[in-house]
C-alpha positions, 0 to 999 in steps of 0.5 A: 541166502536171503528172501526179498519181497518187494514194495507195492507198486502198481506201476512195477507190478503192471511192468512185470506182468508179461514176465510173470505169465513168460515161460521159464527155461527148463533145459538152458544152462543156468548162468546164475543159479543151479536148481536141484531137487533132493529126495531128503529120505534118500539124500540122493539128488533126483536126475534130471530126464529131459524130453523137448527141452524140457526137464523133468524128475521122479518123484516118490509119492510120501518121500520129503524133498529139498530144493537145492539152489546154487549160486554160480556168480561172486555176487548176491542174487535173489531168487524168487522160488515158486512150487507148483506156481506158488510162492514157497515164502508168502504163499502167494499165488507166484510172481517174479516181483515177490519174496524170494531167497537171497545167495551170497557169492558162490553159496549153495543151500537147500529150501526145506519147505514152505515158510511159515516164520522166522524159525519154521517151514512145513516140509516139501513132501511129494503127495497125490495132486488132490492133496498138494497145498497149491490144490487145497488152497484153490490152485491146482493149474500149476501143480507139477513144476518147480521154478525159480526167477533169479535177480541180480543185485543193484550196485549202490556206491558207497560214500565215503563220511568223514569224521566230523571234528569237534571242539572239546565239551561238544557232541558230535552231531548225529549222521543223517538217517539213509535215504529211502530206497525206492525198491524193496525191503528184503525180508528174511534170509535162510541160514544154512539149510539144517540139515513111483508104463501103464496109464498115468497114475494120479499125478504128483504134487507138493505136500505141505508137510510136518513143521521143521525148524528152518532159521531164518534173519532179515537182510536188504537187496536192491534189484538191478532190474525189474526183470529176472535175469534168468528163469530156470524150471523143472518139472517132477511127477511120479516115475510110472508117470513120466513113462506113461508120458514119454519122458522116461523111456524104459530100456526093452529087454530083448534076448535074441534065441540061441541056436544051442541052449541044451546038450540032449532031447528031453521027452515032451511033457505028458498030456 
């Protein structure tokens, strides 16, 4: 899996502006990437709850979580990961033209936190909205959603090179430098991740947790298009808030009266 960042380009940015602000699909079946939120303190994936076509999961305040990405295709894809409207790799206000994770064919991996370096992340944690990383950096408007913009890779034809024939005592000429792509240089690739119906309470956000080792390497990825091939998103909040918002419907325990609950008539209570 890899992370990519586009080279600066005014034309590219203006082309992508509408895409960056377009809503992601919350419930449409994924074609390229599956997005799952995993509670790392329990080890269990969080079950999605749906309302009006949008998927939401219930997080537990204080628990660490991971974002599991699974490539459903037989080719490499780039996944630009946004948490609370913030790019999880670069820390910028999220836009599809930024850095992301590149997954190999059929690859699945877990993103454990905010990328701090090639060797370290700050853990994703469910926390109160004011303590979220987005709020603490002045960007609370989009707290409560995790999304990914997916790009397919441009297939570059491989040019066959003949081995130069040289006579004795003559050194072969150096191969010409490869032309510079006018797309983007990929940044980093994480190797396999090492592995709560009353009034709404304070909304949940994602905190900037403890540092954790998560090694990445660098790679190259050229997007097939300036527009994402797919966008997927999952909303999240506490269980209590999702119930209050009508996203989770709690079953009402109704007991039918029965005609013969006892054997004999007891004396009434003394007054």
